[in-house]
N, C-alpha and C positions, 0 to 999 in steps of 0.2 A: 504493500499499500503505499503512495505516495506519501510525504512530509504535508502539502497540502490537504489530501484527504484527513487526514490525521488528524491536521488543526480543526478542521470543518466539523470533523467527529466529537474532538472534545468540546468547542463551544455550543453543536448545538445538544448535547449532552447537557452540558450545563443549563441552556433556556429551558430544555423540557422538564428541568426538576423545580423550575421558577414557575411552572405553568400549574394553575389551579385546578384540583381534581372536574374529573365529568360527571354527569349523571350515571347512575348504576345502569338505568334500561330509557331506551330513550322508542318511542313511537314515531314509525311516520307513513304519512299517508296522501295517496296522490289522487286526481282528479282532473277531467278536464272536458268540455264540452265547447261547441259549436254556436255562435252569438251573433246577431247582426249586426250589419255595420251600416255604413251611409249609401245608395245607388245599389242595395241589391248584393251588396258584396258582406261575405260571411267570413269566422276570423274561428281560429282557432284559441280556445283562453282555457290555462291551464294553472291550478293551484295545488300548492305543496305546502303539509304544515307536518313541523316537527316538533316535537313536546317530550316532557318528561314523567315518566309513568309512575303515577304515585299512587298512594290508597282511594279505593274508591270514596266520591261525595257522593249520597242520597240528595242532589236539591232539583224542585224544578223552578226553569227559568232560565238554567244555564247552555249555552249550546249557540249555534249558527243555523243559517239555512240560505238556500240560496230560491231563488224566484224568476220567471220570467213576464215581463212586461209589459 
């Protein structure tokens, strides 16, 4: 391994120790839909949600929705 690569590896290992710990579990959800634009043109829209998995909370009224108007 070259001297330059060893130095980069040492620097990266020091930086990695300073990073905060991430979540234990992550949930990823993706969705897509076609939406009308102007003059009869359609486009695809995509939604990506990334969240941390936590203990379930049973409440009414929290959430999201999509609708066509």
